[in-house]
Short mmCIF file of the C-alpha atoms (twelve columns), coordinates in Angstrom:
data_MODEL
# 
_entry.id   MODEL 
# 
loop_
_atom_site.group_PDB 
_atom_site.id 
_atom_site.type_symbol 
_atom_site.label_atom_id 
_atom_site.label_alt_id 
_atom_site.label_comp_id 
_atom_site.label_asym_id 
_atom_site.label_seq_id 
_atom_site.Cartn_x 
_atom_site.Cartn_y 
_atom_site.Cartn_z 
_atom_site.pdbx_PDB_model_num 
ATOM 1   C CA . VAL A 1   2.948   -14.187 21.059  1 
ATOM 2   C CA . GLY A 2   6.488   -13.673 22.240  1 
ATOM 3   C CA . THR A 3   7.791   -10.376 20.862  1 
ATOM 4   C CA . GLU A 4   5.526   -10.569 17.792  1 
ATOM 5   C CA . GLN A 5   2.002   -9.214  17.496  1 
ATOM 6   C CA . TYR A 6   -0.718  -11.264 15.846  1 
ATOM 7   C CA . LEU A 7   -4.463  -11.076 15.477  1 
ATOM 8   C CA . CYS A 8   -5.973  -13.991 17.395  1 
ATOM 9   C CA . ALA A 9   -9.628  -15.009 17.780  1 
ATOM 10  C CA . TYR A 10  -10.759 -16.926 20.876  1 
ATOM 11  C CA . ILE A 11  -13.945 -18.865 20.247  1 
ATOM 12  C CA . VAL A 12  -16.561 -20.383 22.546  1 
ATOM 13  C CA . ALA A 13  -18.697 -22.877 20.593  1 
ATOM 14  C CA . ARG A 14  -20.624 -26.087 21.168  1 
ATOM 15  C CA . GLU A 15  -18.384 -27.874 18.666  1 
ATOM 16  C CA . GLU A 16  -14.868 -27.097 17.507  1 
ATOM 17  C CA . ILE A 17  -14.872 -25.465 14.085  1 
ATOM 18  C CA . PRO A 18  -11.815 -26.036 11.857  1 
ATOM 19  C CA . ALA A 19  -9.734  -22.899 11.365  1 
ATOM 20  C CA . ALA A 20  -9.907  -23.341 7.585   1 
ATOM 21  C CA . GLU A 21  -13.706 -23.112 7.687   1 
ATOM 22  C CA . LEU A 22  -13.574 -20.019 9.888   1 
ATOM 23  C CA . ARG A 23  -11.095 -18.326 7.579   1 
ATOM 24  C CA . GLU A 24  -13.196 -19.152 4.513   1 
ATOM 25  C CA . HIS A 25  -16.337 -17.802 6.198   1 
ATOM 26  C CA . LEU A 26  -14.675 -14.567 7.337   1 
ATOM 27  C CA . SER A 27  -13.093 -13.988 3.916   1 
ATOM 28  C CA . ALA A 28  -16.584 -13.278 2.574   1 
ATOM 29  C CA . PHE A 29  -16.956 -10.321 4.943   1 
ATOM 30  C CA . LEU A 30  -13.448 -9.086  5.826   1 
ATOM 31  C CA . PRO A 31  -10.358 -8.020  3.883   1 
ATOM 32  C CA . ARG A 32  -7.493  -10.497 4.187   1 
ATOM 33  C CA . TYR A 33  -5.482  -8.395  6.625   1 
ATOM 34  C CA . MET A 34  -8.361  -8.397  9.137   1 
ATOM 35  C CA . ILE A 35  -8.707  -12.190 9.251   1 
ATOM 36  C CA . PRO A 36  -7.054  -13.556 12.436  1 
ATOM 37  C CA . SER A 37  -3.816  -15.503 12.175  1 
ATOM 38  C CA . PHE A 38  -5.020  -17.826 14.946  1 
ATOM 39  C CA . PHE A 39  -8.337  -19.329 16.005  1 
ATOM 40  C CA . VAL A 40  -8.273  -20.772 19.516  1 
ATOM 41  C CA . HIS A 41  -11.256 -22.645 20.951  1 
ATOM 42  C CA . VAL A 42  -11.832 -22.151 24.680  1 
ATOM 43  C CA . ASP A 43  -14.506 -23.350 27.079  1 
ATOM 44  C CA . CYS A 44  -15.192 -19.808 28.224  1 
ATOM 45  C CA . ILE A 45  -13.723 -16.317 27.986  1 
ATOM 46  C CA . PRO A 46  -11.750 -15.661 31.207  1 
ATOM 47  C CA . MET A 47  -12.814 -12.617 33.184  1 
ATOM 48  C CA . THR A 48  -11.258 -10.742 36.099  1 
ATOM 49  C CA . SER A 49  -13.074 -10.171 39.378  1 
ATOM 50  C CA . SER A 50  -14.050 -6.714  38.103  1 
ATOM 51  C CA . GLY A 51  -15.773 -8.214  35.056  1 
ATOM 52  C CA . LYS A 52  -13.098 -7.318  32.486  1 
ATOM 53  C CA . LEU A 53  -11.327 -9.625  30.052  1 
ATOM 54  C CA . ASP A 54  -8.424  -11.446 31.719  1 
ATOM 55  C CA . ARG A 55  -5.912  -11.481 28.884  1 
ATOM 56  C CA . SER A 56  -3.258  -13.202 30.974  1 
ATOM 57  C CA . ALA A 57  -5.527  -16.256 31.342  1 
ATOM 58  C CA . LEU A 58  -5.978  -16.730 27.588  1 
ATOM 59  C CA . PRO A 59  -4.063  -19.734 26.195  1 
ATOM 60  C CA . GLU A 60  -1.001  -19.268 24.019  1 
ATOM 61  C CA . PRO A 61  -2.093  -19.212 20.324  1 
ATOM 62  C CA . LEU A 62  0.992   -21.000 19.047  1 
ATOM 63  C CA . ASN A 63  -0.126  -24.130 20.856  1 
ATOM 64  C CA . ASP A 64  -3.330  -24.296 18.862  1 
ATOM 65  C CA . GLY A 65  -3.806  -26.879 16.159  1 
ATOM 66  C CA . VAL A 66  -0.155  -27.447 15.200  1 
ATOM 67  C CA . GLY A 67  1.023   -31.044 15.209  1 
ATOM 68  C CA . GLU A 68  4.318   -32.664 14.292  1 
ATOM 69  C CA . ALA A 69  6.040   -30.919 11.376  1 
ATOM 70  C CA . VAL A 70  5.763   -32.868 8.107   1 
ATOM 71  C CA . PRO A 71  9.135   -32.789 6.279   1 
ATOM 72  C CA . PRO A 72  9.596   -31.380 2.738   1 
ATOM 73  C CA . ARG A 73  9.181   -33.649 -0.283  1 
ATOM 74  C CA . ASN A 74  11.592  -31.877 -2.655  1 
ATOM 75  C CA . GLN A 75  13.905  -28.881 -3.046  1 
ATOM 76  C CA . THR A 76  11.106  -26.344 -3.579  1 
ATOM 77  C CA . ASP A 77  9.394   -27.568 -0.412  1 
ATOM 78  C CA . LYS A 78  12.688  -27.261 1.472   1 
ATOM 79  C CA . ILE A 79  13.241  -23.668 0.347   1 
ATOM 80  C CA . LEU A 80  9.689   -22.769 1.343   1 
ATOM 81  C CA . VAL A 81  10.084  -24.452 4.737   1 
ATOM 82  C CA . ASP A 82  13.388  -22.634 5.342   1 
ATOM 83  C CA . VAL A 83  11.910  -19.264 4.329   1 
ATOM 84  C CA . TRP A 84  8.772   -19.724 6.442   1 
ATOM 85  C CA . THR A 85  10.890  -20.810 9.404   1 
ATOM 86  C CA . GLU A 86  13.042  -17.692 9.068   1 
ATOM 87  C CA . VAL A 87  10.087  -15.319 8.705   1 
ATOM 88  C CA . LEU A 88  7.831   -16.905 11.328  1 
ATOM 89  C CA . GLY A 89  10.568  -17.838 13.812  1 
ATOM 90  C CA . ARG A 90  9.350   -21.389 14.455  1 
ATOM 91  C CA . GLU A 91  9.580   -24.923 13.095  1 
ATOM 92  C CA . ILE A 92  7.369   -25.426 10.049  1 
ATOM 93  C CA . GLY A 93  5.997   -28.459 8.233   1 
ATOM 94  C CA . ILE A 94  4.556   -28.587 4.740   1 
ATOM 95  C CA . THR A 95  1.013   -29.206 6.055   1 
ATOM 96  C CA . ASP A 96  1.019   -26.230 8.436   1 
ATOM 97  C CA . SER A 97  -1.256  -23.358 7.449   1 
ATOM 98  C CA . PHE A 98  0.672   -20.100 7.114   1 
ATOM 99  C CA . PHE A 99  -1.984  -18.127 8.951   1 
ATOM 100 C CA . GLN A 100 -2.394  -20.654 11.743  1 
ATOM 101 C CA . VAL A 101 1.279   -20.537 12.645  1 
ATOM 102 C CA . GLY A 102 1.638   -16.766 12.861  1 
ATOM 103 C CA . GLY A 103 1.530   -15.541 9.268   1 
ATOM 104 C CA . ASP A 104 -0.187  -12.334 8.162   1 
ATOM 105 C CA . SER A 105 -0.146  -10.020 5.135   1 
ATOM 106 C CA . ILE A 106 3.093   -8.282  6.165   1 
ATOM 107 C CA . LYS A 107 4.877   -11.602 6.688   1 
ATOM 108 C CA . ALA A 108 3.516   -12.800 3.354   1 
ATOM 109 C CA . VAL A 109 5.371   -9.922  1.696   1 
ATOM 110 C CA . ARG A 110 8.550   -10.945 3.532   1 
ATOM 111 C CA . VAL A 111 8.147   -14.525 2.340   1 
ATOM 112 C CA . ALA A 112 7.822   -13.369 -1.273  1 
ATOM 113 C CA . ALA A 113 10.892  -11.127 -0.917  1 
ATOM 114 C CA . ARG A 114 13.029  -13.916 0.535   1 
ATOM 115 C CA . LEU A 115 11.947  -16.373 -2.139  1 
ATOM 116 C CA . ARG A 116 13.278  -13.978 -4.770  1 
ATOM 117 C CA . THR A 117 16.766  -14.314 -3.245  1 
ATOM 118 C CA . HIS A 118 16.419  -18.018 -4.131  1 
ATOM 119 C CA . HIS A 119 15.414  -16.989 -7.685  1 
ATOM 120 C CA . LEU A 120 11.829  -18.046 -7.064  1 
ATOM 121 C CA . GLN A 121 8.689   -15.939 -7.387  1 
ATOM 122 C CA . LEU A 122 5.356   -16.209 -5.639  1 
ATOM 123 C CA . ASN A 123 2.175   -14.209 -6.071  1 
ATOM 124 C CA . ILE A 124 1.099   -13.191 -2.587  1 
ATOM 125 C CA . SER A 125 -2.528  -13.868 -3.527  1 
ATOM 126 C CA . ASP A 126 -1.614  -17.548 -4.054  1 
ATOM 127 C CA . LEU A 127 -0.346  -17.744 -0.487  1 
ATOM 128 C CA . PHE A 128 -3.735  -16.594 0.759   1 
ATOM 129 C CA . ILE A 129 -5.534  -19.165 -1.397  1 
ATOM 130 C CA . TYR A 130 -3.124  -22.045 -0.685  1 
ATOM 131 C CA . PRO A 131 -1.701  -21.381 2.797   1 
ATOM 132 C CA . GLU A 132 -0.064  -24.847 3.160   1 
ATOM 133 C CA . ILE A 133 3.253   -25.558 1.461   1 
ATOM 134 C CA . ILE A 134 2.005   -28.954 0.300   1 
ATOM 135 C CA . HIS A 135 -0.503  -27.142 -1.957  1 
ATOM 136 C CA . LEU A 136 1.370   -23.862 -2.492  1 
ATOM 137 C CA . ALA A 137 4.616   -25.302 -3.866  1 
ATOM 138 C CA . LYS A 138 3.293   -25.857 -7.392  1 
ATOM 139 C CA . TYR A 139 2.482   -22.147 -7.666  1 
ATOM 140 C CA . VAL A 140 6.086   -21.143 -6.956  1 
ATOM 141 C CA . SER A 141 8.040   -20.647 -10.176 1 
ATOM 142 C CA . PRO A 142 11.608  -19.738 -11.205 1 
ATOM 143 C CA . ILE A 143 12.291  -16.083 -11.954 1 
ATOM 144 C CA . GLU A 144 12.818  -15.481 -15.644 1 
ATOM 145 C CA . GLN A 145 15.768  -13.126 -15.985 1 
ATOM 146 C CA . ASP A 146 14.864  -10.032 -17.993 1 
ATOM 147 C CA . ASP A 147 17.978  -8.269  -19.265 1 
ATOM 148 C CA . GLY A 148 18.376  -4.994  -17.449 1 
ATOM 149 C CA . GLU A 149 15.501  -5.492  -15.037 1 
ATOM 150 C CA . ASP A 150 17.654  -6.455  -12.065 1 
ATOM 151 C CA . SER A 151 20.631  -4.228  -12.769 1 
ATOM 152 C CA . GLY A 152 21.534  -0.761  -13.898 1 
ATOM 153 C CA . GLN A 153 21.200  2.743   -12.543 1 
ATOM 154 C CA . TYR A 154 18.604  1.819   -9.943  1 
ATOM 155 C CA . GLY A 155 20.329  -1.233  -8.550  1 
ATOM 156 C CA . ALA A 156 18.293  -4.408  -8.101  1 
ATOM 157 C CA . LEU A 157 14.552  -4.039  -8.489  1 
ATOM 158 C CA . THR A 158 14.366  -7.152  -6.348  1 
ATOM 159 C CA . ILE A 159 14.412  -5.678  -2.844  1 
ATOM 160 C CA . ALA A 160 16.754  -7.471  -0.430  1 
ATOM 161 C CA . PRO A 161 14.974  -9.204  2.483   1 
ATOM 162 C CA . GLU A 162 16.649  -7.030  5.108   1 
ATOM 163 C CA . LEU A 163 15.398  -3.900  3.324   1 
ATOM 164 C CA . MET A 164 11.927  -5.391  3.050   1 
ATOM 165 C CA . ASP A 165 12.016  -6.013  6.799   1 
ATOM 166 C CA . ARG A 166 12.802  -2.341  7.386   1 
ATOM 167 C CA . VAL A 167 9.922   -1.302  5.147   1 
ATOM 168 C CA . THR A 168 7.394   -3.573  6.854   1 
ATOM 169 C CA . ASP A 169 8.667   -2.575  10.300  1 
ATOM 170 C CA . PHE A 170 8.279   1.089   9.338   1 
ATOM 171 C CA . ILE A 171 4.689   0.464   8.222   1 
ATOM 172 C CA . ASN A 172 3.868   -1.349  11.464  1 
ATOM 173 C CA . GLU A 173 5.347   1.414   13.615  1 
ATOM 174 C CA . ASN A 174 4.063   4.462   11.731  1 
ATOM 175 C CA . LEU A 175 1.089   3.547   9.557   1 
ATOM 176 C CA . GLY A 176 -0.549  0.620   11.358  1 
ATOM 177 C CA . ASP A 177 0.153   -3.103  11.448  1 
ATOM 178 C CA . ARG A 178 -2.992  -4.110  9.539   1 
ATOM 179 C CA . LEU A 179 -2.124  -2.370  6.272   1 
ATOM 180 C CA . GLU A 180 -1.315  -4.549  3.290   1 
ATOM 181 C CA . LEU A 181 1.736   -3.831  1.172   1 
ATOM 182 C CA . GLU A 182 1.444   -4.169  -2.602  1 
ATOM 183 C CA . ALA A 183 4.896   -3.290  -3.918  1 
ATOM 184 C CA . VAL A 184 8.262   -1.713  -3.071  1 
ATOM 185 C CA . TYR A 185 10.712  -0.337  -5.623  1 
ATOM 186 C CA . PRO A 186 13.315  2.419   -6.216  1 
ATOM 187 C CA . LEU A 187 12.614  6.029   -7.174  1 
ATOM 188 C CA . SER A 188 12.979  7.562   -10.611 1 
ATOM 189 C CA . PRO A 189 15.713  10.215  -10.998 1 
ATOM 190 C CA . MET A 190 13.110  12.999  -10.948 1 
ATOM 191 C CA . GLN A 191 11.525  11.579  -7.792  1 
ATOM 192 C CA . ARG A 192 14.932  11.389  -6.106  1 
ATOM 193 C CA . THR A 193 15.563  15.042  -6.895  1 
ATOM 194 C CA . MET A 194 12.175  16.107  -5.561  1 
ATOM 195 C CA . LEU A 195 12.592  14.000  -2.414  1 
ATOM 196 C CA . PHE A 196 15.994  15.549  -1.707  1 
ATOM 197 C CA . ASN A 197 14.721  19.092  -2.195  1 
ATOM 198 C CA . SER A 198 11.487  18.431  -0.291  1 
ATOM 199 C CA . LEU A 199 13.411  17.241  2.756   1 
ATOM 200 C CA . GLY A 200 16.027  19.931  2.959   1 
ATOM 201 C CA . GLY A 201 15.539  22.538  0.266   1 
ATOM 202 C CA . ALA A 202 14.625  26.124  1.018   1 
ATOM 203 C CA . ASN A 203 11.972  26.046  -1.722  1 
ATOM 204 C CA . LYS A 204 10.398  22.703  -0.802  1 
ATOM 205 C CA . ASP A 205 6.863   24.160  -1.080  1 
ATOM 206 C CA . VAL A 206 7.380   24.433  -4.835  1 
ATOM 207 C CA . PHE A 207 6.514   20.719  -5.030  1 
ATOM 208 C CA . PHE A 208 3.103   21.256  -3.462  1 
ATOM 209 C CA . ILE A 209 0.434   21.447  -6.163  1 
ATOM 210 C CA . GLN A 210 -2.950  22.986  -5.414  1 
ATOM 211 C CA . ASN A 211 -5.566  23.179  -8.163  1 
ATOM 212 C CA . VAL A 212 -8.911  24.955  -7.733  1 
ATOM 213 C CA . HIS A 213 -11.772 24.335  -10.163 1 
ATOM 214 C CA . ARG A 214 -15.330 25.624  -10.299 1 
ATOM 215 C CA . LEU A 215 -17.931 22.835  -10.547 1 
ATOM 216 C CA . PRO A 216 -21.475 23.998  -11.350 1 
ATOM 217 C CA . GLY A 217 -24.610 22.093  -10.389 1 
ATOM 218 C CA . GLU A 218 -25.819 20.050  -7.443  1 
ATOM 219 C CA . ILE A 219 -23.176 17.439  -6.650  1 
ATOM 220 C CA . ASP A 220 -23.835 14.120  -4.952  1 
ATOM 221 C CA . THR A 221 -20.954 14.257  -2.450  1 
ATOM 222 C CA . THR A 222 -21.266 10.585  -1.493  1 
ATOM 223 C CA . LEU A 223 -21.020 9.553   -5.131  1 
ATOM 224 C CA . MET A 224 -18.078 11.893  -5.690  1 
ATOM 225 C CA . GLU A 225 -16.181 10.512  -2.693  1 
ATOM 226 C CA . THR A 226 -16.837 6.952   -3.881  1 
ATOM 227 C CA . ALA A 227 -15.582 7.840   -7.371  1 
ATOM 228 C CA . MET A 228 -12.499 9.506   -5.876  1 
ATOM 229 C CA . ASP A 229 -11.704 6.366   -3.883  1 
ATOM 230 C CA . ALA A 230 -12.089 4.293   -7.058  1 
ATOM 231 C CA . LEU A 231 -9.607  6.611   -8.749  1 
ATOM 232 C CA . ILE A 232 -7.122  6.151   -5.910  1 
ATOM 233 C CA . GLN A 233 -7.545  2.391   -6.072  1 
ATOM 234 C CA . ARG A 234 -7.065  2.473   -9.843  1 
ATOM 235 C CA . HIS A 235 -3.654  4.219   -9.793  1 
ATOM 236 C CA . ASP A 236 -0.970  2.700   -7.580  1 
ATOM 237 C CA . ILE A 237 1.144   5.876   -7.587  1 
ATOM 238 C CA . LEU A 238 -1.644  7.621   -5.634  1 
ATOM 239 C CA . ARG A 239 -1.286  4.994   -2.868  1 
ATOM 240 C CA . THR A 240 2.470   5.473   -2.643  1 
ATOM 241 C CA . PHE A 241 4.648   6.806   0.173   1 
ATOM 242 C CA . PHE A 242 8.418   7.116   0.510   1 
ATOM 243 C CA . ILE A 243 10.982  5.702   2.932   1 
ATOM 244 C CA . TRP A 244 14.539  6.920   3.357   1 
ATOM 245 C CA . GLU A 245 15.449  6.707   7.050   1 
ATOM 246 C CA . ASN A 246 18.284  4.205   7.687   1 
ATOM 247 C CA . LEU A 247 18.424  3.265   3.995   1 
ATOM 248 C CA . ASP A 248 21.355  3.693   1.634   1 
ATOM 249 C CA . GLU A 249 18.913  4.500   -1.162  1 
ATOM 250 C CA . PRO A 250 15.303  5.738   -0.775  1 
ATOM 251 C CA . LEU A 251 12.424  3.472   -1.706  1 
ATOM 252 C CA . GLN A 252 8.782   4.000   -2.595  1 
ATOM 253 C CA . ALA A 253 6.136   1.661   -1.220  1 
ATOM 254 C CA . VAL A 254 2.594   1.070   -2.453  1 
ATOM 255 C CA . LEU A 255 -0.257  0.050   -0.158  1 
ATOM 256 C CA . LYS A 256 -3.010  -2.192  -1.531  1 
ATOM 257 C CA . GLU A 257 -5.714  0.073   -0.171  1 
ATOM 258 C CA . ARG A 258 -5.721  3.682   0.965   1 
ATOM 259 C CA . LYS A 259 -8.582  5.973   1.912   1 
ATOM 260 C CA . LEU A 260 -8.592  9.422   0.340   1 
ATOM 261 C CA . GLU A 261 -8.996  12.449  2.612   1 
ATOM 262 C CA . PHE A 262 -12.132 14.024  1.156   1 
ATOM 263 C CA . ASN A 263 -13.603 17.068  2.888   1 
ATOM 264 C CA . PHE A 264 -16.986 18.579  2.045   1 
ATOM 265 C CA . ILE A 265 -17.690 22.050  3.450   1 
ATOM 266 C CA . ASP A 266 -20.847 24.101  2.940   1 
ATOM 267 C CA . ILE A 267 -20.320 27.850  3.333   1 
ATOM 268 C CA . THR A 268 -23.439 29.010  1.502   1 
ATOM 269 C CA . GLN A 269 -24.745 30.667  4.671   1 
ATOM 270 C CA . LYS A 270 -21.690 32.884  5.117   1 
ATOM 271 C CA . GLU A 271 -21.658 36.527  4.018   1 
ATOM 272 C CA . GLU A 272 -19.594 37.464  0.949   1 
ATOM 273 C CA . PRO A 273 -16.547 38.932  2.754   1 
ATOM 274 C CA . GLU A 274 -16.535 35.959  5.143   1 
ATOM 275 C CA . LYS A 275 -16.675 33.516  2.240   1 
ATOM 276 C CA . ALA A 276 -13.660 35.115  0.594   1 
ATOM 277 C CA . ARG A 277 -11.665 35.067  3.843   1 
ATOM 278 C CA . PHE A 278 -12.609 31.438  4.490   1 
ATOM 279 C CA . LEU A 279 -11.492 30.311  1.029   1 
ATOM 280 C CA . GLU A 280 -8.200  32.166  1.200   1 
ATOM 281 C CA . ASP A 281 -7.489  30.840  4.695   1 
ATOM 282 C CA . TYR A 282 -8.394  27.301  3.684   1 
ATOM 283 C CA . LYS A 283 -6.064  27.331  0.679   1 
ATOM 284 C CA . LYS A 284 -3.261  28.919  2.686   1 
ATOM 285 C CA . ASN A 285 -3.591  26.440  5.556   1 
ATOM 286 C CA . ASP A 286 -3.716  23.558  3.085   1 
ATOM 287 C CA . ILE A 287 -0.392  24.633  1.588   1 
ATOM 288 C CA . GLU A 288 1.190   25.232  4.997   1 
ATOM 289 C CA . ARG A 289 0.098   21.783  6.125   1 
ATOM 290 C CA . GLY A 290 1.936   20.217  3.205   1 
ATOM 291 C CA . PHE A 291 2.588   16.483  3.069   1 
ATOM 292 C CA . ARG A 292 4.736   14.112  5.091   1 
ATOM 293 C CA . LEU A 293 6.204   11.996  2.327   1 
ATOM 294 C CA . ASP A 294 6.905   9.024   4.573   1 
ATOM 295 C CA . ARG A 295 3.363   8.478   5.850   1 
ATOM 296 C CA . ASP A 296 0.725   10.815  4.403   1 
ATOM 297 C CA . MET A 297 -1.398  9.998   1.438   1 
ATOM 298 C CA . LEU A 298 0.047   12.456  -1.052  1 
ATOM 299 C CA . VAL A 299 -3.312  13.522  -2.477  1 
ATOM 300 C CA . ARG A 300 -6.251  15.167  -0.715  1 
ATOM 301 C CA . VAL A 301 -9.437  16.761  -1.963  1 
ATOM 302 C CA . ALA A 302 -11.912 19.318  -0.656  1 
ATOM 303 C CA . LEU A 303 -15.292 20.208  -2.139  1 
ATOM 304 C CA . ILE A 304 -16.529 23.579  -0.920  1 
ATOM 305 C CA . ARG A 305 -20.093 24.609  -1.712  1 
ATOM 306 C CA . ASP A 306 -19.987 28.395  -1.680  1 
ATOM 307 C CA . TYR A 307 -23.248 29.115  -3.560  1 
ATOM 308 C CA . PRO A 308 -26.389 27.068  -4.169  1 
ATOM 309 C CA . GLY A 309 -25.702 24.974  -7.260  1 
ATOM 310 C CA . SER A 310 -22.022 25.963  -7.400  1 
ATOM 311 C CA . ASN A 311 -18.903 24.412  -5.838  1 
ATOM 312 C CA . LEU A 312 -15.140 24.738  -5.683  1 
ATOM 313 C CA . LEU A 313 -13.026 21.597  -5.972  1 
ATOM 314 C CA . ILE A 314 -9.611  21.946  -4.330  1 
ATOM 315 C CA . TRP A 315 -7.250  19.154  -5.377  1 
ATOM 316 C CA . SER A 316 -3.888  19.094  -3.597  1 
ATOM 317 C CA . ASN A 317 -1.002  16.709  -4.221  1 
ATOM 318 C CA . HIS A 318 2.761   16.448  -4.040  1 
ATOM 319 C CA . TYR A 319 4.634   16.720  -7.328  1 
ATOM 320 C CA . ILE A 320 6.531   13.495  -6.519  1 
ATOM 321 C CA . VAL A 321 3.454   11.394  -7.402  1 
ATOM 322 C CA . MET A 322 1.901   13.401  -10.247 1 
ATOM 323 C CA . ASP A 323 2.083   16.640  -12.217 1 
ATOM 324 C CA . GLY A 324 -0.469  18.961  -13.807 1 
ATOM 325 C CA . TRP A 325 -0.709  16.884  -16.995 1 
ATOM 326 C CA . CYS A 326 -1.779  13.873  -14.936 1 
ATOM 327 C CA . LEU A 327 -4.542  15.885  -13.285 1 
ATOM 328 C CA . THR A 328 -6.248  16.418  -16.644 1 
ATOM 329 C CA . VAL A 329 -6.292  12.655  -17.174 1 
ATOM 330 C CA . LEU A 330 -7.577  12.009  -13.646 1 
ATOM 331 C CA . TYR A 331 -10.415 14.525  -14.012 1 
ATOM 332 C CA . ARG A 332 -11.489 12.850  -17.236 1 
ATOM 333 C CA . GLU A 333 -11.388 9.417   -15.583 1 
ATOM 334 C CA . LEU A 334 -13.245 10.744  -12.544 1 
ATOM 335 C CA . ASP A 335 -16.033 11.944  -14.814 1 
ATOM 336 C CA . GLN A 336 -16.225 8.552   -16.553 1 
ATOM 337 C CA . ILE A 337 -16.231 6.655   -13.246 1 
ATOM 338 C CA . THR A 338 -18.994 8.895   -11.871 1 
ATOM 339 C CA . ILE A 339 -21.174 8.458   -14.963 1 
ATOM 340 C CA . GLY A 340 -20.563 4.714   -14.882 1 
ATOM 341 C CA . ALA A 341 -21.500 4.520   -11.195 1 
ATOM 342 C CA . ARG A 342 -24.770 6.364   -11.853 1 
ATOM 343 C CA . ASN A 343 -25.603 3.854   -14.574 1 
ATOM 344 C CA . GLY A 344 -24.586 0.847   -12.496 1 
ATOM 345 C CA . ASN A 345 -21.474 0.182   -14.590 1 
ATOM 346 C CA . THR A 346 -18.367 -0.030  -12.402 1 
ATOM 347 C CA . ARG A 347 -15.990 -1.242  -15.144 1 
ATOM 348 C CA . VAL A 348 -15.795 1.702   -17.521 1 
ATOM 349 C CA . LEU A 349 -12.019 2.085   -17.947 1 
ATOM 350 C CA . GLU A 350 -9.159  -0.130  -19.052 1 
ATOM 351 C CA . GLU A 351 -6.597  -1.113  -16.432 1 
ATOM 352 C CA . PRO A 352 -3.692  1.380   -16.287 1 
ATOM 353 C CA . ALA A 353 -0.060  0.330   -16.353 1 
ATOM 354 C CA . PRO A 354 1.467   0.310   -12.851 1 
ATOM 355 C CA . TYR A 355 4.186   2.880   -12.144 1 
ATOM 356 C CA . LEU A 356 6.614   0.018   -11.530 1 
ATOM 357 C CA . GLU A 357 6.607   -0.690  -15.271 1 
ATOM 358 C CA . TYR A 358 8.042   2.778   -15.848 1 
ATOM 359 C CA . ILE A 359 10.736  2.165   -13.210 1 
ATOM 360 C CA . LYS A 360 11.622  -1.131  -14.897 1 
ATOM 361 C CA . TRP A 361 11.851  0.610   -18.259 1 
ATOM 362 C CA . LEU A 362 14.167  3.239   -16.814 1 
ATOM 363 C CA . ALA A 363 16.372  0.527   -15.301 1 
ATOM 364 C CA . LYS A 364 16.953  -0.920  -18.773 1 
ATOM 365 C CA . GLN A 365 18.141  2.368   -20.284 1 
ATOM 366 C CA . ASP A 366 21.806  3.010   -20.987 1 
ATOM 367 C CA . LYS A 367 22.628  5.871   -18.650 1 
ATOM 368 C CA . GLU A 368 25.983  6.697   -20.219 1 
ATOM 369 C CA . SER A 369 24.687  6.918   -23.793 1 
ATOM 370 C CA . GLY A 370 21.780  9.059   -22.595 1 
ATOM 371 C CA . PHE A 371 24.143  11.408  -20.804 1 
ATOM 372 C CA . GLN A 372 26.349  11.655  -23.874 1 
ATOM 373 C CA . PHE A 373 23.330  12.411  -26.109 1 
ATOM 374 C CA . TRP A 374 22.292  15.406  -24.033 1 
ATOM 375 C CA . LYS A 375 25.867  16.544  -23.634 1 
ATOM 376 C CA . ASP A 376 26.271  16.624  -27.419 1 
ATOM 377 C CA . TYR A 377 22.822  18.138  -27.961 1 
ATOM 378 C CA . LEU A 378 23.484  20.996  -25.536 1 
ATOM 379 C CA . SER A 379 27.027  21.683  -26.645 1 
ATOM 380 C CA . GLY A 380 27.432  25.329  -27.591 1 
ATOM 381 C CA . TYR A 381 24.661  26.540  -25.300 1 
ATOM 382 C CA . ARG A 382 25.714  28.951  -22.598 1 
ATOM 383 C CA . HIS A 383 23.929  29.434  -19.298 1 
ATOM 384 C CA . GLN A 384 22.454  32.930  -19.182 1 
# 
């Protein structure tokens, strides 16, 4: 559709089915980002003379099901109409469905970001439930100013729309246009230091953490992989990547869903010297591979069965998302999740605090008084 890319479904049916019904039906089977933005009814699917789909003969989706724009009723409606018009690049009425006029999960994030510049907040999930402004408007609320949250060392935690556009464009170009963004926010001071040194430092490998643990017993690898994915879904920092190109300040972005790289390798049939060489080579290659901070998932796991009833778990991650203390917590949670899954109990742990809460807390701290405290505390010490 023009210069934009959308997911569009062309349907051949005896009777025309309303797009709202199709979306509701598909939502029971598909994640939101896989539900088409457009549903276009056609008499038949056009084919070329060679029997292939004739894409050029398919009707333009933007012409489907959109009537005369209904004007806003009040100021909130008007702001929403203006924001949707800017994001979607077309005239919008308050009865138009966001997803029928070109909206998707990435554009939903842009809408939420732009609304914050008008001091309004919107839960993206509400936009999926109420995709027409006429119903959505009552779920838009004023932002309550929290002293220190939108100012301080980290700048505004509310990301400017133009920066959000760069983030979503980066995701589309490098990670795939069907991924759903959960959050974007600044880095902590420690993360900034590690990012700087990881990109250009001579000792950048120092931030690569590789832990190897012996796990006795027969392990259900399918159950372990499922538990690992649950762990990733539980902690937003494990679904985080970092963006710095063409930005004045780096940002970290969290994806709603991310699949862990989990490798299971059975080397029980190898001879002893070959086993040792394989393990050393695997660990070395894993370190040399490293992580690309701007697109890789910054955790990966391998389970290597080297003897019957005995396994090695190799957990690798970048220091920018977690340290060794965190790994102890994650192993404990992994054990609880696995036991719960065996017993049919999938809700065995309390919800963790998102990493953003820590960033917000840091933003409220008085940087100058903190600097002065450590300056006074360290006075008299000499560097050896």
